[in-house]
N, C-alpha and C positions, 0 to 999 in steps of 0.2 A: 374764283380766279386765284391762281397761285403766282406769287411774285418770285421770279427766278433770280437768284443772286450767285449761282454757281455752287450752291450747297443743297443738293436735292436728296431727299429721303426716299426710301422705297415706298413708303405710304403715299407721299406726294406723287411719285411717278405712277403708282397704281391708279390714283384718282384721275390723272391726266390721260393715261393710256387706256384704261378700262372703263372709266366713267365719263370721259369727255370733258373734264374740267379745263377751263382755259388758262392761259399763262400770260404774263407780262414781264418785261425786263425791269429789274430794279435800277435806280439811278446809279448805284455803285457799280453794278455790272456794266452798264453803258459806259461809265468812265474808264473801267478796265479795258474794255474793247477799244475805245478811242486811244488810250495810252499805248496799247500794244501796236495798234495800226500805225501810229505816228513813229514809234520806235523802229518799226520795220522800214518805214520810208526813210528815216534818218540813216539806217544801215545801208540802204541802197544808194543814198547820196554819197556815202563814203566809198562807193564802188568796190565793196568787198564781194567775193563770190559767195552766193547763198543758194544752197541746193534747192532746185525746183522753182526758184524765184527768178534767178538769172542764169541758171544752168539747165541742162537737159535732165531727164528723169532716169532713175534706175542705172542701167549700164551706160547710159549717155550722160552721166553726171560730170564728165570731164569737159563737155562741150559748153562753152560760154555763149549766152544769148545776149545780143545787143539791146540797149535800153528801149529802142523804138519797137522791139518785137515782144516785150514782156507781156502785154495784154493778150497778144495772139498766142503766146506760149500757154497761158492759162486756159484759153478757149480750146486750143488744140488738145490739151491734156484731157479736158472733160469729154470732148467729142470722141477722141481715140480710145478712151478707157470704157466707154459705154457699150460693153460687149457681154452684158449679163444674159443668161439663158434660163429657160425653165419657167414654171408657173410664177406669177407675181406673188410677192409677199402679201399676206392678208392685211386689210386696212389697219387692224389693231397693231400689228407689228410695224407698219409704216408710221403710225403715230409715235411709236416708241423710238423709231429711227430719228424722226424730226426732233423729238424732245432731247434725245441724248446727244445728237450732233450739236444742237443749240447749246446745251448745258456745258459741253466740252469747250466750246468757244468762250463761254462766260468765265472760264478760268483765267482769261486774259493773257494767254500765251500763244495764240494762233495768228495774230496780226490781221484778222479780217475786220472790215468796217462794221460799226454798229448797225448800219442799214441792212447789211446782209443778215446779221443775226435777227434783226427785227422782222425781216421777211420770212425767215424760217418760223418764227413764233406766230405770225399771222396766218401762214399756211396751215399750221396746226390748229389754230383757233377757228379758222373758217372752213376747214375740211377739204383743203386741196392736198390730195395724197398722190405723190409721184408713183407711177407704175414702176416698181423695182423688181426685176427678175430675182428669183431666189437662189440661183446658182451662178457661179463664176468667180467667187472669192476664195483665195487660198488662206486668208486670215492673217496676212502680214503685208506691210506697207499699207495697212488698213484694208478695209473692204472696198478696194479700188473700183472694181467693175460695178457692183450694185450702187455704190454711192455716186458714181458718175451719172446714173439715171436720175437720182435725186437732183444733182447739180444742174442737169440739163433744164429742168423745169424752172429753176431760179432765173435762168436767162431766156425763158420763153420758148424753150425747145423741149424735146422729149414728149412723154405722155403722162397724164395725170387723171385721177378720178375725182369728180366733184359731184356731190349729191347723187351718187350711184351711177354716173355716166362717165365713160372713158373718153377723154378729149385730148387734143394737142395741148402741150403744157401751157403755152401762151394764152390759149382760149380759156383753160381752166382758171388761170389767174385772173383773167379779165372778168369772168362771170362771178368770181369771188370779190371783185372790187379791188384787186391788187395789180400792181405793175411789175414786170420782170426787171431785173438789174440790166442797165444799159450795157455794161461790160463787167468783166471780172478783173479786178485790180491785182497787182502782184501778190502771189501766194494764195489768193482766194480759191482758185480751182483746186490747188493742191490741198489746202486746208479742208475743203469739203470732202475730198476723196480719201485723204490719208488718215483715217481713224477707224475705230472698232465698233462704230455705232450699229451696224447691221448685225454683227455677232451678238453684241450686248442686247439689242432689241429682242432678238429671238430667244436668247437665254432668259431674259427677264420675263417674257411672256410665258415661257415654259415653266419658270419657277412659280409664277403666280398661279398658273393652271395646276401645277403640281401640288402647291399648298392647298388649293381648293379641292382637288381630288383626294388628297390625304384626309382633309376634314370630313369629306363625305364618306370615304372608305372606313374611317374610324367609327362613325355612327352606324353605317350599314353593317359593319362587322359585329357590332354589339347586337343588332337585330338578328343577324344570322346565328350568333352565339346562343341567343335565347331560343330561337326556333329549333335549334339542334340540341337544346337542353344540356348545354355544355357545363363542364366542371369549372368552378371558380377558384379551386385551390391553387392552380398555377399562377393566379394573380396575387397571391399572398405577398405582402410587402417584405416579409422576411426572406423570401426567395430572392427578390431583386436587390435587397440590401447586400446579399452575398455576391452579386455581380452588378455593381452599381453604375452601369453605363447610363448617362443622363437620359437618352431617348427611351431606353428600355424601362427605366424607373418612371418616366413621364407617361408612357403609354399604359403601363400597368395601373398607375394611379387613375388615369382617365377612364379606363375600362371598369375599374372597381366602382367609380362614381356612376358610370352609365348603367351598370348592371345591378346596382343596389336596389333591393326591394322587388326584384323579379321573382315571380312564382314559377318560372320555367327553368331557370338554371338549377343545376345539381339535382335534376329529377331523372336522369338517365343512369341507372345503376348496373347495367349489364357489363360495363367495362370501366375500369378505374382511370383510364387515360384516353383523352380525346386525340384525334389526329392533330398534327403539327399546326395546321392552318387555324385551329382554335387555341390549342394549348400554348403555342409559341407566339401568339399575337404580339406580346411585348418585344420578344426577341426578333421578330420579323419587321414590325412597323417602327420599332424604336430606332434602328439605324437609318431608316428613311427619314424620320423626323430630324435626326442629327444632320444628315446631308442638307436638308432644307434649311435648317438653322444656320449651318456654316456658310451656305451660299449667300445669305443676306449680306454679310460683310464684304464679300467679293464684289457683289453687284453695286453696293453703295460706294465702294472705293472707285470702281470703274466709271460709274455714271458721273462722278465728280472729278474726273481726271482729264488732263489735256493729252490727247492721244495722237496728235498729228506730228509732223516732222518737216522742217526744223521748228524749234520752239523759240519764241521771242521773249526774253526776260525784260523786266521793267526798266532796267538800265540801258536797254538797247542791244545787249549782247544776243547773238543768234546762235543757238546750239543745235547741232545735229545729233540725233539719237534714235531710239527704237521703240518709243512708247506706243507705236501702232501695232506692235507684235501681239497677237492674240493668244499666246500659249496659255496664259492664266485662265482665259475664258474657255479655251478648248478643253482643258483638263476638268474645269468645273462642270462643263456641259456633259462630258462623258460620265462623270460621277453621278450627276443628276439623272441622266438617261438610264443608267443602270439601276439606280435607286427606284425610279418610277416604274421601271420594268418589273422589279421585284414586287412593288405595291400592286400592280395590275395582275401579276401572276398569282398573288395570294388571293385576290378576288376570284379569279377563275377556279382556284381550288375549293374555296368555300361554296361557290356556286355548284360545283360538282357534288359536294357533300349534301347540299340542300336537295338536290335532285335524285340522290341515291341513298336515302336514309330511312328505309322501312322500319328498321329496328328502333328508330327514334320517333315512330308514330307519324311518319310522313309518307304519303303515297308515292310510288315511283314517278319521277319527273313532275311531281305535284299535279298530276293529271286528274281530271274529274272522273274519267272512266278509263284507266290504264288499258291500253290495247286499242280501244276505239279512239282514244285521245292520246296525242303525243305530249300534251302538257307543255312544259317549258324546256323540253329536251334540247331544242336548237339554240337556246340562249348560251348553253355551255359551248356549243360549236363555235359561235361567234366570238366568245371570250377566248377560246383556245386559238382561233385564227389570229386574233390581235396579239396574243402572247407570243405566237410564232414570229409575227412581224416585229414586235418589240425586241425579241431576241436578236434578230438580224440587225436592227437599227442600233442596238446597244454595242455592237462590235465597234471598237474605237477607230476613229479616223485620225485622232490626235497623235498616234504613235508613228505615223508615217510623215514623210516630208519630201515634197518634190520641189526642186529649185526652179526659180523663174528669173526673168530679166538677164539672160545670158550668164547665170550663175552668181550675179551680184547679190541676189536674194536667195541664198543657198540653204536656208532652213525655215521653211514655212510650216505653221502649226496646223493648217487645215481646219482652223477653228470655226469657220462659217458652216462647214459640213457638220461638225460636232454640235453646234447650236441648233441648226436646222433639224437634226435627228432628235435632239432633246425635245423640241417643240412638237414634233410628230408623235413621239412617244407619249408626251403629256396629254395630247389630244386623244390618243388611243386609250389611255388609262381612264380618262373620264368616261368613256363608253364602257369599259370593263366594270367600273364601279356601278354604272347605271344598270348593267345586266345583272349583277349580283343583287342590286336593290330591288329589281322586279321580283326575283325569286324569294328574297327575304320577306317582301310584303306578302306574298302568297303563303309562304311557310308560316309566318306569324299568324295570319288569319286562320290557318288550319289548326294551329296549336292553341289558339285562343288569345286574341289581342288584349283582352282584359287582364291577362296575366303578365303583361309587359312591365318592365321597370318604369317608374315615373319619369326618369331622365330620358327615355327613348320614345316616349309616347308622341311628342310633338313631331319628331322626325318621321315616325310611322304615319301620322296623320297627313303630313306633307306628301309622303309617297302615295298614300291612298287617294290623294287628289289627282294624281296622274296615272295611277295603275289601278285598273278595275279589280274587284275581288275575284277569288278563285272561281273558275267556271270552265266553260267549253273553250276549245282552241280558238285562237285569234291571231292576227298578225301583230308582231311586236316591234317592228323596225321604227315606226314613228314614235312610239312610247319611249323606246330606248333613246332615240335622238333628243326628245324633249327633256328627259331626265339628264342626259349628258350636258345639255345646254344649261339646265338649272345648276348643275355642278360647276360648269365653267364660269357661270356668272356669280358663283359664290352664294347662291340662295339655298343650298341643300347641304347640310353637314353640321358637324360639331366644331365650332370655331373657338379660338382662344386656347387651344392646347399647344 
């Protein structure tokens, strides 16, 4: 159980989102929530105009709403904005949405009741996952449409999944032993909708999957390097000291450790230089490592931020601003998507080498009887298809902006699309690493697994548990899927780099 106090680390978030660890609110967080809620009520008693609390929304912000209609305003807001479309977010991403929306409220600047925050936490703990369509957010004024689908469940409407079954929102809460909110008090509907939690959730999941895919790709590339009898001279630390980008230096160091003691490396003497996908591994994977490292800070800042509007200060002042704008997440997601597409592309190239290296003592396509057997030929087709899809997905959405709300919201970052793309790319890359891993396992077996470096033997044995030894042709789809799942769960790879 993790006690939430508004200061969430990426490690804690990963344990909640990916391992299902439960949460509870700290007493200090509860006090902040109550103080902000009372400050908002005091501001309302002073009869000041507060955007979205006693005024209309967006281009209707000049319309004043009378006190007796404030609860209806919040209910209407949630219902009218629930227009998301497309496939629902995966349950893991929904867990992240619940966590990040809750932790944003714990900053004590949103004005929601502690009871609302507590219900979000219990939905997370008991597995009540709102059905949130993945499309419909432009990434500013928050993830309005998708978050409206979350908000509906809190008031007993909408749809939710509970123990694998999709149910009406109120019924899902009831089966989990929870009761919906009887009403939304002033600003609570707006606070639920007006944040970056859906963008952040998808970007966070993409980042975690990307890190795990990187860890697996690093280890698998070391196996491929040995199976192809690669030259280790390009890993010489003196080379990288002359171009000391941190990621490049880090990857070169990791590969030197992984390949130390191998009897396969430096045994191909027909050519003094290997193809780039071997020779330039530090220069290819190093920048990917740097993108993953940089993104940690962006994620940690955002998950501990108040991202709705307006914001309630401890003294009772209510400030209108734009913390809901997702430009920072949009640009981070685009960079992550491109970096992971490069990672997957390098896997496809090494896979191609493994299947076409007779000069390195490997049969064509690693086939048992080339001609009669196709061997692993089609693995590269699948990896190439994923590379083509990743190339399309890596095209930026964040450089475009379509205005909404009658032009009041005239610069939208399209960050939800950027983050959705990054998550899709990360999922594809896990499969590309898995496809290279199958070929690396066969190629190492053909070259002699006893010759492997000590540091890569455990990874090879783990692959051998899922991938049968070289032999006759067989279907590979299920094997690739199992390996991709192992990668996604963080159970396969070289961690700590």
